[in-house]
PDB file as gemmi writes it, atoms N, CA and C in Angstrom:
CRYST1    1.000    1.000    1.000  90.00  90.00  90.00 P 1                      
ATOM      1  N   UNK A   1     -57.011  14.496  15.692  1.00  0.00           N  
ATOM      2  CA  UNK A   1     -58.001  15.035  16.590  1.00  0.00           C  
ATOM      3  C   UNK A   1     -59.377  14.886  15.962  1.00  0.00           C  
ATOM      4  N   UNK A   2     -60.324  14.637  16.807  1.00  0.00           N  
ATOM      5  CA  UNK A   2     -61.693  14.557  16.324  1.00  0.00           C  
ATOM      6  C   UNK A   2     -62.286  15.954  16.239  1.00  0.00           C  
ATOM      7  N   UNK A   3     -63.420  16.040  15.558  1.00  0.00           N  
ATOM      8  CA  UNK A   3     -64.033  17.360  15.403  1.00  0.00           C  
ATOM      9  C   UNK A   3     -64.511  17.914  16.736  1.00  0.00           C  
ATOM     10  N   UNK A   4     -64.906  17.035  17.669  1.00  0.00           N  
ATOM     11  CA  UNK A   4     -65.358  17.542  18.971  1.00  0.00           C  
ATOM     12  C   UNK A   4     -64.196  18.153  19.760  1.00  0.00           C  
ATOM     13  N   UNK A   5     -63.017  17.593  19.617  1.00  0.00           N  
ATOM     14  CA  UNK A   5     -61.846  18.159  20.283  1.00  0.00           C  
ATOM     15  C   UNK A   5     -61.512  19.519  19.676  1.00  0.00           C  
ATOM     16  N   UNK A   6     -61.586  19.635  18.351  1.00  0.00           N  
ATOM     17  CA  UNK A   6     -61.325  20.910  17.698  1.00  0.00           C  
ATOM     18  C   UNK A   6     -62.363  21.952  18.088  1.00  0.00           C  
ATOM     19  N   UNK A   7     -63.617  21.570  18.165  1.00  0.00           N  
ATOM     20  CA  UNK A   7     -64.670  22.497  18.571  1.00  0.00           C  
ATOM     21  C   UNK A   7     -64.441  22.965  19.991  1.00  0.00           C  
ATOM     22  N   UNK A   8     -64.126  22.056  20.877  1.00  0.00           N  
ATOM     23  CA  UNK A   8     -63.887  22.400  22.278  1.00  0.00           C  
ATOM     24  C   UNK A   8     -62.685  23.336  22.401  1.00  0.00           C  
ATOM     25  N   UNK A   9     -61.626  23.080  21.635  1.00  0.00           N  
ATOM     26  CA  UNK A   9     -60.440  23.930  21.679  1.00  0.00           C  
ATOM     27  C   UNK A   9     -60.759  25.327  21.157  1.00  0.00           C  
ATOM     28  N   UNK A  10     -61.579  25.415  20.122  1.00  0.00           N  
ATOM     29  CA  UNK A  10     -61.918  26.707  19.549  1.00  0.00           C  
ATOM     30  C   UNK A  10     -62.766  27.537  20.507  1.00  0.00           C  
ATOM     31  N   UNK A  11     -63.697  26.921  21.194  1.00  0.00           N  
ATOM     32  CA  UNK A  11     -64.584  27.676  22.077  1.00  0.00           C  
ATOM     33  C   UNK A  11     -63.926  28.002  23.410  1.00  0.00           C  
ATOM     34  N   UNK A  12     -62.751  27.502  23.674  1.00  0.00           N  
ATOM     35  CA  UNK A  12     -62.068  27.762  24.936  1.00  0.00           C  
ATOM     36  C   UNK A  12     -61.164  28.983  24.878  1.00  0.00           C  
ATOM     37  N   UNK A  13     -61.116  29.661  23.745  1.00  0.00           N  
ATOM     38  CA  UNK A  13     -60.286  30.863  23.674  1.00  0.00           C  
ATOM     39  C   UNK A  13     -60.797  31.856  24.710  1.00  0.00           C  
ATOM     40  N   UNK A  14     -59.926  32.412  25.534  1.00  0.00           N  
ATOM     41  CA  UNK A  14     -60.386  33.293  26.607  1.00  0.00           C  
ATOM     42  C   UNK A  14     -60.826  34.662  26.082  1.00  0.00           C  
ATOM     43  N   UNK A  15     -62.080  34.980  26.316  1.00  0.00           N  
ATOM     44  CA  UNK A  15     -62.578  36.288  25.905  1.00  0.00           C  
ATOM     45  C   UNK A  15     -61.922  37.398  26.711  1.00  0.00           C  
ATOM     46  N   UNK A  16     -61.412  37.068  27.886  1.00  0.00           N  
ATOM     47  CA  UNK A  16     -60.702  38.072  28.692  1.00  0.00           C  
ATOM     48  C   UNK A  16     -59.475  38.601  27.937  1.00  0.00           C  
ATOM     49  N   UNK A  17     -58.849  37.760  27.148  1.00  0.00           N  
ATOM     50  CA  UNK A  17     -57.702  38.203  26.349  1.00  0.00           C  
ATOM     51  C   UNK A  17     -58.136  39.216  25.295  1.00  0.00           C  
ATOM     52  N   UNK A  18     -59.311  39.017  24.719  1.00  0.00           N  
ATOM     53  CA  UNK A  18     -59.835  39.973  23.742  1.00  0.00           C  
ATOM     54  C   UNK A  18     -60.163  41.311  24.399  1.00  0.00           C  
ATOM     55  N   UNK A  19     -60.686  41.242  25.630  1.00  0.00           N  
ATOM     56  CA  UNK A  19     -61.013  42.469  26.359  1.00  0.00           C  
ATOM     57  C   UNK A  19     -59.748  43.270  26.646  1.00  0.00           C  
ATOM     58  N   UNK A  20     -58.747  42.623  27.211  1.00  0.00           N  
ATOM     59  CA  UNK A  20     -57.502  43.318  27.534  1.00  0.00           C  
ATOM     60  C   UNK A  20     -56.819  43.836  26.274  1.00  0.00           C  
ATOM     61  N   UNK A  21     -56.803  43.035  25.232  1.00  0.00           N  
ATOM     62  CA  UNK A  21     -56.166  43.432  23.983  1.00  0.00           C  
ATOM     63  C   UNK A  21     -56.926  44.571  23.311  1.00  0.00           C  
ATOM     64  N   UNK A  22     -58.251  44.500  23.317  1.00  0.00           N  
ATOM     65  CA  UNK A  22     -59.046  45.558  22.703  1.00  0.00           C  
ATOM     66  C   UNK A  22     -58.822  46.902  23.365  1.00  0.00           C  
ATOM     67  N   UNK A  23     -58.774  46.904  24.692  1.00  0.00           N  
ATOM     68  CA  UNK A  23     -58.538  48.154  25.409  1.00  0.00           C  
ATOM     69  C   UNK A  23     -57.118  48.675  25.188  1.00  0.00           C  
ATOM     70  N   UNK A  24     -56.134  47.816  25.388  1.00  0.00           N  
ATOM     71  CA  UNK A  24     -54.739  48.252  25.280  1.00  0.00           C  
ATOM     72  C   UNK A  24     -54.328  48.543  23.841  1.00  0.00           C  
ATOM     73  N   UNK A  25     -54.677  47.656  22.928  1.00  0.00           N  
ATOM     74  CA  UNK A  25     -54.283  47.864  21.530  1.00  0.00           C  
ATOM     75  C   UNK A  25     -55.037  49.037  20.919  1.00  0.00           C  
ATOM     76  N   UNK A  26     -56.291  49.209  21.300  1.00  0.00           N  
ATOM     77  CA  UNK A  26     -57.033  50.366  20.804  1.00  0.00           C  
ATOM     78  C   UNK A  26     -56.369  51.665  21.210  1.00  0.00           C  
ATOM     79  N   UNK A  27     -55.976  51.740  22.464  1.00  0.00           N  
ATOM     80  CA  UNK A  27     -55.266  52.936  22.931  1.00  0.00           C  
ATOM     81  C   UNK A  27     -53.920  53.069  22.235  1.00  0.00           C  
ATOM     82  N   UNK A  28     -53.191  51.978  22.128  1.00  0.00           N  
ATOM     83  CA  UNK A  28     -51.872  52.018  21.504  1.00  0.00           C  
ATOM     84  C   UNK A  28     -51.923  52.460  20.047  1.00  0.00           C  
ATOM     85  N   UNK A  29     -52.909  51.966  19.324  1.00  0.00           N  
ATOM     86  CA  UNK A  29     -53.053  52.357  17.917  1.00  0.00           C  
ATOM     87  C   UNK A  29     -53.418  53.837  17.817  1.00  0.00           C  
ATOM     88  N   UNK A  30     -54.348  54.285  18.655  1.00  0.00           N  
ATOM     89  CA  UNK A  30     -54.732  55.699  18.637  1.00  0.00           C  
ATOM     90  C   UNK A  30     -53.541  56.588  18.998  1.00  0.00           C  
ATOM     91  N   UNK A  31     -52.801  56.174  19.996  1.00  0.00           N  
ATOM     92  CA  UNK A  31     -51.636  56.951  20.448  1.00  0.00           C  
ATOM     93  C   UNK A  31     -50.525  56.927  19.403  1.00  0.00           C  
ATOM     94  N   UNK A  32     -50.274  55.756  18.847  1.00  0.00           N  
ATOM     95  CA  UNK A  32     -49.160  55.614  17.910  1.00  0.00           C  
ATOM     96  C   UNK A  32     -49.392  56.263  16.559  1.00  0.00           C  
ATOM     97  N   UNK A  33     -50.624  56.187  16.068  1.00  0.00           N  
ATOM     98  CA  UNK A  33     -50.912  56.748  14.744  1.00  0.00           C  
ATOM     99  C   UNK A  33     -51.417  58.178  14.804  1.00  0.00           C  
ATOM    100  N   UNK A  34     -51.943  58.569  15.967  1.00  0.00           N  
ATOM    101  CA  UNK A  34     -52.553  59.887  16.074  1.00  0.00           C  
ATOM    102  C   UNK A  34     -53.958  59.933  15.502  1.00  0.00           C  
ATOM    103  N   UNK A  35     -54.479  58.782  15.089  1.00  0.00           N  
ATOM    104  CA  UNK A  35     -55.824  58.694  14.517  1.00  0.00           C  
ATOM    105  C   UNK A  35     -56.718  57.993  15.531  1.00  0.00           C  
ATOM    106  N   UNK A  36     -57.501  58.787  16.261  1.00  0.00           N  
ATOM    107  CA  UNK A  36     -58.332  58.227  17.317  1.00  0.00           C  
ATOM    108  C   UNK A  36     -59.381  57.263  16.776  1.00  0.00           C  
ATOM    109  N   UNK A  37     -59.885  57.545  15.581  1.00  0.00           N  
ATOM    110  CA  UNK A  37     -60.900  56.673  14.986  1.00  0.00           C  
ATOM    111  C   UNK A  37     -60.334  55.283  14.694  1.00  0.00           C  
ATOM    112  N   UNK A  38     -59.078  55.213  14.327  1.00  0.00           N  
ATOM    113  CA  UNK A  38     -58.447  53.923  14.072  1.00  0.00           C  
ATOM    114  C   UNK A  38     -58.316  53.129  15.373  1.00  0.00           C  
ATOM    115  N   UNK A  39     -57.928  53.810  16.454  1.00  0.00           N  
ATOM    116  CA  UNK A  39     -57.901  53.162  17.759  1.00  0.00           C  
ATOM    117  C   UNK A  39     -59.288  52.719  18.186  1.00  0.00           C  
ATOM    118  N   UNK A  40     -60.297  53.530  17.886  1.00  0.00           N  
ATOM    119  CA  UNK A  40     -61.679  53.157  18.194  1.00  0.00           C  
ATOM    120  C   UNK A  40     -62.120  51.931  17.418  1.00  0.00           C  
ATOM    121  N   UNK A  41     -61.657  51.796  16.189  1.00  0.00           N  
ATOM    122  CA  UNK A  41     -62.001  50.622  15.390  1.00  0.00           C  
ATOM    123  C   UNK A  41     -61.380  49.361  15.993  1.00  0.00           C  
ATOM    124  N   UNK A  42     -60.157  49.466  16.485  1.00  0.00           N  
ATOM    125  CA  UNK A  42     -59.499  48.321  17.139  1.00  0.00           C  
ATOM    126  C   UNK A  42     -60.243  47.978  18.426  1.00  0.00           C  
ATOM    127  N   UNK A  43     -60.601  48.998  19.198  1.00  0.00           N  
ATOM    128  CA  UNK A  43     -61.376  48.801  20.422  1.00  0.00           C  
ATOM    129  C   UNK A  43     -62.704  48.109  20.108  1.00  0.00           C  
ATOM    130  N   UNK A  44     -63.404  48.576  19.088  1.00  0.00           N  
ATOM    131  CA  UNK A  44     -64.695  47.988  18.708  1.00  0.00           C  
ATOM    132  C   UNK A  44     -64.535  46.549  18.230  1.00  0.00           C  
ATOM    133  N   UNK A  45     -63.492  46.278  17.462  1.00  0.00           N  
ATOM    134  CA  UNK A  45     -63.270  44.915  16.969  1.00  0.00           C  
ATOM    135  C   UNK A  45     -63.027  43.946  18.123  1.00  0.00           C  
ATOM    136  N   UNK A  46     -62.237  44.371  19.102  1.00  0.00           N  
ATOM    137  CA  UNK A  46     -62.021  43.525  20.277  1.00  0.00           C  
ATOM    138  C   UNK A  46     -63.304  43.272  21.038  1.00  0.00           C  
ATOM    139  N   UNK A  47     -64.114  44.303  21.195  1.00  0.00           N  
ATOM    140  CA  UNK A  47     -65.388  44.157  21.896  1.00  0.00           C  
ATOM    141  C   UNK A  47     -66.375  43.271  21.152  1.00  0.00           C  
ATOM    142  N   UNK A  48     -66.449  43.426  19.840  1.00  0.00           N  
ATOM    143  CA  UNK A  48     -67.357  42.587  19.057  1.00  0.00           C  
ATOM    144  C   UNK A  48     -66.931  41.121  19.084  1.00  0.00           C  
ATOM    145  N   UNK A  49     -65.645  40.878  18.976  1.00  0.00           N  
ATOM    146  CA  UNK A  49     -65.150  39.495  19.021  1.00  0.00           C  
ATOM    147  C   UNK A  49     -65.432  38.870  20.384  1.00  0.00           C  
ATOM    148  N   UNK A  50     -65.178  39.620  21.446  1.00  0.00           N  
ATOM    149  CA  UNK A  50     -65.466  39.108  22.790  1.00  0.00           C  
ATOM    150  C   UNK A  50     -66.968  38.923  22.969  1.00  0.00           C  
ATOM    151  N   UNK A  51     -67.757  39.873  22.475  1.00  0.00           N  
ATOM    152  CA  UNK A  51     -69.211  39.775  22.583  1.00  0.00           C  
ATOM    153  C   UNK A  51     -69.764  38.534  21.908  1.00  0.00           C  
ATOM    154  N   UNK A  52     -69.200  38.187  20.765  1.00  0.00           N  
ATOM    155  CA  UNK A  52     -69.650  36.980  20.075  1.00  0.00           C  
ATOM    156  C   UNK A  52     -69.396  35.744  20.943  1.00  0.00           C  
ATOM    157  N   UNK A  53     -68.227  35.691  21.584  1.00  0.00           N  
ATOM    158  CA  UNK A  53     -67.927  34.566  22.471  1.00  0.00           C  
ATOM    159  C   UNK A  53     -68.858  34.558  23.679  1.00  0.00           C  
ATOM    160  N   UNK A  54     -69.173  35.730  24.246  1.00  0.00           N  
ATOM    161  CA  UNK A  54     -70.060  35.798  25.408  1.00  0.00           C  
ATOM    162  C   UNK A  54     -71.449  35.293  25.082  1.00  0.00           C  
ATOM    163  N   UNK A  55     -71.959  35.664  23.922  1.00  0.00           N  
ATOM    164  CA  UNK A  55     -73.292  35.192  23.520  1.00  0.00           C  
ATOM    165  C   UNK A  55     -73.276  33.678  23.366  1.00  0.00           C  
ATOM    166  N   UNK A  56     -72.220  33.153  22.766  1.00  0.00           N  
ATOM    167  CA  UNK A  56     -72.127  31.702  22.565  1.00  0.00           C  
ATOM    168  C   UNK A  56     -72.033  30.945  23.888  1.00  0.00           C  
ATOM    169  N   UNK A  57     -71.309  31.496  24.845  1.00  0.00           N  
ATOM    170  CA  UNK A  57     -71.042  30.791  26.100  1.00  0.00           C  
ATOM    171  C   UNK A  57     -72.075  31.037  27.185  1.00  0.00           C  
ATOM    172  N   UNK A  58     -72.547  32.269  27.319  1.00  0.00           N  
ATOM    173  CA  UNK A  58     -73.372  32.631  28.475  1.00  0.00           C  
ATOM    174  C   UNK A  58     -74.706  33.261  28.140  1.00  0.00           C  
ATOM    175  N   UNK A  59     -74.944  33.601  26.878  1.00  0.00           N  
ATOM    176  CA  UNK A  59     -76.220  34.181  26.493  1.00  0.00           C  
ATOM    177  C   UNK A  59     -76.179  35.698  26.407  1.00  0.00           C  
ATOM    178  N   UNK A  60     -77.304  36.247  25.959  1.00  0.00           N  
ATOM    179  CA  UNK A  60     -77.381  37.674  25.683  1.00  0.00           C  
ATOM    180  C   UNK A  60     -77.301  38.534  26.934  1.00  0.00           C  
ATOM    181  N   UNK A  61     -77.920  38.112  28.023  1.00  0.00           N  
ATOM    182  CA  UNK A  61     -77.923  38.940  29.229  1.00  0.00           C  
ATOM    183  C   UNK A  61     -76.500  39.178  29.740  1.00  0.00           C  
ATOM    184  N   UNK A  62     -75.729  38.116  29.816  1.00  0.00           N  
ATOM    185  CA  UNK A  62     -74.341  38.242  30.278  1.00  0.00           C  
ATOM    186  C   UNK A  62     -73.522  39.031  29.254  1.00  0.00           C  
ATOM    187  N   UNK A  63     -73.766  38.794  27.968  1.00  0.00           N  
ATOM    188  CA  UNK A  63     -73.028  39.510  26.923  1.00  0.00           C  
ATOM    189  C   UNK A  63     -73.286  41.014  27.011  1.00  0.00           C  
ATOM    190  N   UNK A  64     -74.517  41.405  27.244  1.00  0.00           N  
ATOM    191  CA  UNK A  64     -74.827  42.832  27.369  1.00  0.00           C  
ATOM    192  C   UNK A  64     -74.185  43.424  28.623  1.00  0.00           C  
ATOM    193  N   UNK A  65     -74.206  42.683  29.710  1.00  0.00           N  
ATOM    194  CA  UNK A  65     -73.567  43.158  30.936  1.00  0.00           C  
ATOM    195  C   UNK A  65     -72.074  43.327  30.780  1.00  0.00           C  
ATOM    196  N   UNK A  66     -71.428  42.340  30.164  1.00  0.00           N  
ATOM    197  CA  UNK A  66     -69.978  42.436  29.956  1.00  0.00           C  
ATOM    198  C   UNK A  66     -69.633  43.495  28.913  1.00  0.00           C  
ATOM    199  N   UNK A  67     -70.513  43.679  27.943  1.00  0.00           N  
ATOM    200  CA  UNK A  67     -70.310  44.759  26.976  1.00  0.00           C  
ATOM    201  C   UNK A  67     -70.348  46.121  27.665  1.00  0.00           C  
ATOM    202  N   UNK A  68     -71.281  46.267  28.605  1.00  0.00           N  
ATOM    203  CA  UNK A  68     -71.330  47.503  29.396  1.00  0.00           C  
ATOM    204  C   UNK A  68     -70.077  47.692  30.223  1.00  0.00           C  
ATOM    205  N   UNK A  69     -69.573  46.607  30.778  1.00  0.00           N  
ATOM    206  CA  UNK A  69     -68.331  46.660  31.541  1.00  0.00           C  
ATOM    207  C   UNK A  69     -67.168  47.090  30.646  1.00  0.00           C  
ATOM    208  N   UNK A  70     -67.124  46.567  29.439  1.00  0.00           N  
ATOM    209  CA  UNK A  70     -66.057  46.885  28.483  1.00  0.00           C  
ATOM    210  C   UNK A  70     -66.069  48.379  28.139  1.00  0.00           C  
ATOM    211  N   UNK A  71     -67.244  48.897  27.820  1.00  0.00           N  
ATOM    212  CA  UNK A  71     -67.366  50.320  27.500  1.00  0.00           C  
ATOM    213  C   UNK A  71     -67.099  51.162  28.747  1.00  0.00           C  
ATOM    214  N   UNK A  72     -67.581  50.684  29.899  1.00  0.00           N  
ATOM    215  CA  UNK A  72     -67.320  51.398  31.149  1.00  0.00           C  
ATOM    216  C   UNK A  72     -65.835  51.471  31.470  1.00  0.00           C  
ATOM    217  N   UNK A  73     -65.099  50.424  31.157  1.00  0.00           N  
ATOM    218  CA  UNK A  73     -63.649  50.428  31.381  1.00  0.00           C  
ATOM    219  C   UNK A  73     -62.977  51.468  30.488  1.00  0.00           C  
ATOM    220  N   UNK A  74     -63.448  51.587  29.259  1.00  0.00           N  
ATOM    221  CA  UNK A  74     -62.942  52.595  28.332  1.00  0.00           C  
ATOM    222  C   UNK A  74     -63.160  54.000  28.898  1.00  0.00           C  
ATOM    223  N   UNK A  75     -64.360  54.247  29.394  1.00  0.00           N  
ATOM    224  CA  UNK A  75     -64.683  55.553  29.983  1.00  0.00           C  
ATOM    225  C   UNK A  75     -63.848  55.787  31.240  1.00  0.00           C  
ATOM    226  N   UNK A  76     -63.744  54.762  32.090  1.00  0.00           N  
ATOM    227  CA  UNK A  76     -62.983  54.904  33.328  1.00  0.00           C  
ATOM    228  C   UNK A  76     -61.508  55.209  33.056  1.00  0.00           C  
ATOM    229  N   UNK A  77     -60.955  54.647  32.008  1.00  0.00           N  
ATOM    230  CA  UNK A  77     -59.565  54.946  31.660  1.00  0.00           C  
ATOM    231  C   UNK A  77     -59.403  56.431  31.353  1.00  0.00           C  
ATOM    232  N   UNK A  78     -60.381  56.997  30.664  1.00  0.00           N  
ATOM    233  CA  UNK A  78     -60.334  58.427  30.376  1.00  0.00           C  
ATOM    234  C   UNK A  78     -60.464  59.248  31.657  1.00  0.00           C  
ATOM    235  N   UNK A  79     -61.349  58.837  32.536  1.00  0.00           N  
ATOM    236  CA  UNK A  79     -61.532  59.551  33.802  1.00  0.00           C  
ATOM    237  C   UNK A  79     -60.256  59.505  34.638  1.00  0.00           C  
ATOM    238  N   UNK A  80     -59.654  58.327  34.710  1.00  0.00           N  
ATOM    239  CA  UNK A  80     -58.428  58.189  35.497  1.00  0.00           C  
ATOM    240  C   UNK A  80     -57.284  59.019  34.911  1.00  0.00           C  
ATOM    241  N   UNK A  81     -57.187  59.047  33.590  1.00  0.00           N  
ATOM    242  CA  UNK A  81     -56.081  59.776  32.958  1.00  0.00           C  
ATOM    243  C   UNK A  81     -56.331  61.286  32.950  1.00  0.00           C  
ATOM    244  N   UNK A  82     -57.511  61.689  32.537  1.00  0.00           N  
ATOM    245  CA  UNK A  82     -57.777  63.118  32.387  1.00  0.00           C  
ATOM    246  C   UNK A  82     -58.259  63.769  33.674  1.00  0.00           C  
ATOM    247  N   UNK A  83     -59.071  63.062  34.429  1.00  0.00           N  
ATOM    248  CA  UNK A  83     -59.643  63.644  35.637  1.00  0.00           C  
ATOM    249  C   UNK A  83     -58.758  63.502  36.854  1.00  0.00           C  
ATOM    250  N   UNK A  84     -58.219  62.308  37.057  1.00  0.00           N  
ATOM    251  CA  UNK A  84     -57.404  62.038  38.245  1.00  0.00           C  
ATOM    252  C   UNK A  84     -55.947  62.404  38.007  1.00  0.00           C  
ATOM    253  N   UNK A  85     -55.504  62.304  36.777  1.00  0.00           N  
ATOM    254  CA  UNK A  85     -54.134  62.678  36.457  1.00  0.00           C  
ATOM    255  C   UNK A  85     -53.147  61.526  36.386  1.00  0.00           C  
ATOM    256  N   UNK A  86     -53.640  60.294  36.339  1.00  0.00           N  
ATOM    257  CA  UNK A  86     -52.724  59.158  36.165  1.00  0.00           C  
ATOM    258  C   UNK A  86     -52.116  59.202  34.766  1.00  0.00           C  
ATOM    259  N   UNK A  87     -50.924  58.661  34.598  1.00  0.00           N  
ATOM    260  CA  UNK A  87     -50.383  58.521  33.247  1.00  0.00           C  
ATOM    261  C   UNK A  87     -51.330  57.663  32.402  1.00  0.00           C  
ATOM    262  N   UNK A  88     -51.458  58.013  31.138  1.00  0.00           N  
ATOM    263  CA  UNK A  88     -52.448  57.369  30.275  1.00  0.00           C  
ATOM    264  C   UNK A  88     -52.270  55.851  30.200  1.00  0.00           C  
ATOM    265  N   UNK A  89     -51.026  55.396  30.010  1.00  0.00           N  
ATOM    266  CA  UNK A  89     -50.802  53.954  29.904  1.00  0.00           C  
ATOM    267  C   UNK A  89     -51.122  53.242  31.222  1.00  0.00           C  
ATOM    268  N   UNK A  90     -50.857  53.876  32.336  1.00  0.00           N  
ATOM    269  CA  UNK A  90     -51.204  53.277  33.625  1.00  0.00           C  
ATOM    270  C   UNK A  90     -52.711  53.146  33.766  1.00  0.00           C  
ATOM    271  N   UNK A  91     -53.442  54.178  33.396  1.00  0.00           N  
ATOM    272  CA  UNK A  91     -54.903  54.133  33.471  1.00  0.00           C  
ATOM    273  C   UNK A  91     -55.466  53.031  32.583  1.00  0.00           C  
ATOM    274  N   UNK A  92     -54.968  52.943  31.367  1.00  0.00           N  
ATOM    275  CA  UNK A  92     -55.436  51.901  30.442  1.00  0.00           C  
ATOM    276  C   UNK A  92     -55.061  50.519  30.979  1.00  0.00           C  
ATOM    277  N   UNK A  93     -53.860  50.380  31.486  1.00  0.00           N  
ATOM    278  CA  UNK A  93     -53.437  49.085  32.040  1.00  0.00           C  
ATOM    279  C   UNK A  93     -54.283  48.646  33.213  1.00  0.00           C  
ATOM    280  N   UNK A  94     -54.581  49.573  34.110  1.00  0.00           N  
ATOM    281  CA  UNK A  94     -55.406  49.229  35.270  1.00  0.00           C  
ATOM    282  C   UNK A  94     -56.804  48.773  34.868  1.00  0.00           C  
ATOM    283  N   UNK A  95     -57.449  49.517  33.979  1.00  0.00           N  
ATOM    284  CA  UNK A  95     -58.807  49.132  33.592  1.00  0.00           C  
ATOM    285  C   UNK A  95     -58.807  47.873  32.734  1.00  0.00           C  
ATOM    286  N   UNK A  96     -57.756  47.677  31.934  1.00  0.00           N  
ATOM    287  CA  UNK A  96     -57.679  46.469  31.115  1.00  0.00           C  
ATOM    288  C   UNK A  96     -57.551  45.229  31.999  1.00  0.00           C  
ATOM    289  N   UNK A  97     -56.711  45.301  33.015  1.00  0.00           N  
ATOM    290  CA  UNK A  97     -56.544  44.158  33.931  1.00  0.00           C  
ATOM    291  C   UNK A  97     -57.839  43.907  34.705  1.00  0.00           C  
ATOM    292  N   UNK A  98     -58.468  44.967  35.199  1.00  0.00           N  
ATOM    293  CA  UNK A  98     -59.702  44.803  35.971  1.00  0.00           C  
ATOM    294  C   UNK A  98     -60.831  44.243  35.104  1.00  0.00           C  
ATOM    295  N   UNK A  99     -60.984  44.773  33.898  1.00  0.00           N  
ATOM    296  CA  UNK A  99     -62.045  44.283  33.010  1.00  0.00           C  
ATOM    297  C   UNK A  99     -61.777  42.849  32.573  1.00  0.00           C  
ATOM    298  N   UNK A 100     -60.524  42.520  32.299  1.00  0.00           N  
ATOM    299  CA  UNK A 100     -60.191  41.149  31.905  1.00  0.00           C  
ATOM    300  C   UNK A 100     -60.430  40.173  33.057  1.00  0.00           C  
ATOM    301  N   UNK A 101     -60.099  40.579  34.276  1.00  0.00           N  
ATOM    302  CA  UNK A 101     -60.328  39.704  35.428  1.00  0.00           C  
ATOM    303  C   UNK A 101     -61.822  39.463  35.646  1.00  0.00           C  
ATOM    304  N   UNK A 102     -62.621  40.504  35.537  1.00  0.00           N  
ATOM    305  CA  UNK A 102     -64.067  40.338  35.689  1.00  0.00           C  
ATOM    306  C   UNK A 102     -64.637  39.475  34.570  1.00  0.00           C  
ATOM    307  N   UNK A 103     -64.147  39.679  33.369  1.00  0.00           N  
ATOM    308  CA  UNK A 103     -64.605  38.877  32.233  1.00  0.00           C  
ATOM    309  C   UNK A 103     -64.239  37.405  32.429  1.00  0.00           C  
ATOM    310  N   UNK A 104     -63.038  37.152  32.879  1.00  0.00           N  
ATOM    311  CA  UNK A 104     -62.637  35.767  33.130  1.00  0.00           C  
ATOM    312  C   UNK A 104     -63.547  35.123  34.171  1.00  0.00           C  
ATOM    313  N   UNK A 105     -63.833  35.858  35.248  1.00  0.00           N  
ATOM    314  CA  UNK A 105     -64.658  35.299  36.321  1.00  0.00           C  
ATOM    315  C   UNK A 105     -66.065  34.995  35.850  1.00  0.00           C  
ATOM    316  N   UNK A 106     -66.606  35.827  34.976  1.00  0.00           N  
ATOM    317  CA  UNK A 106     -68.001  35.661  34.562  1.00  0.00           C  
ATOM    318  C   UNK A 106     -68.131  34.753  33.344  1.00  0.00           C  
ATOM    319  N   UNK A 107     -67.258  34.906  32.361  1.00  0.00           N  
ATOM    320  CA  UNK A 107     -67.475  34.228  31.086  1.00  0.00           C  
ATOM    321  C   UNK A 107     -66.501  33.112  30.735  1.00  0.00           C  
ATOM    322  N   UNK A 108     -65.291  33.162  31.255  1.00  0.00           N  
ATOM    323  CA  UNK A 108     -64.279  32.215  30.798  1.00  0.00           C  
ATOM    324  C   UNK A 108     -64.025  31.052  31.736  1.00  0.00           C  
ATOM    325  N   UNK A 109     -64.291  31.243  33.003  1.00  0.00           N  
ATOM    326  CA  UNK A 109     -64.022  30.172  33.950  1.00  0.00           C  
ATOM    327  C   UNK A 109     -64.913  28.969  33.634  1.00  0.00           C  
ATOM    328  N   UNK A 110     -64.333  27.792  33.668  1.00  0.00           N  
ATOM    329  CA  UNK A 110     -65.089  26.584  33.312  1.00  0.00           C  
ATOM    330  C   UNK A 110     -66.161  26.244  34.326  1.00  0.00           C  
TER     331      UNK A 110                                                      
END                                                                             
């Protein structure tokens, strides 16, 4: 493979996967370990990794907007679970799918 093929393959990693993983794995780690800060660190790592890809692909304006969406999804999961009464994993799953779909539409689609 040439270096251009490797570069193209590297930049095609879907940031939507990082969004869904950051939300779900962050919750899972917090739930499984009982250490909310550890889950927050996983959530932040997923967001930072996705943010780096957004800046590279679409620029700062889109990256800030999608970052707001990512944090908003985190908040909405809490609202759905604590305020509405949905099971926690269902709330996290719903917001993870919605945020990943929006991220794919804005940042990952060719």
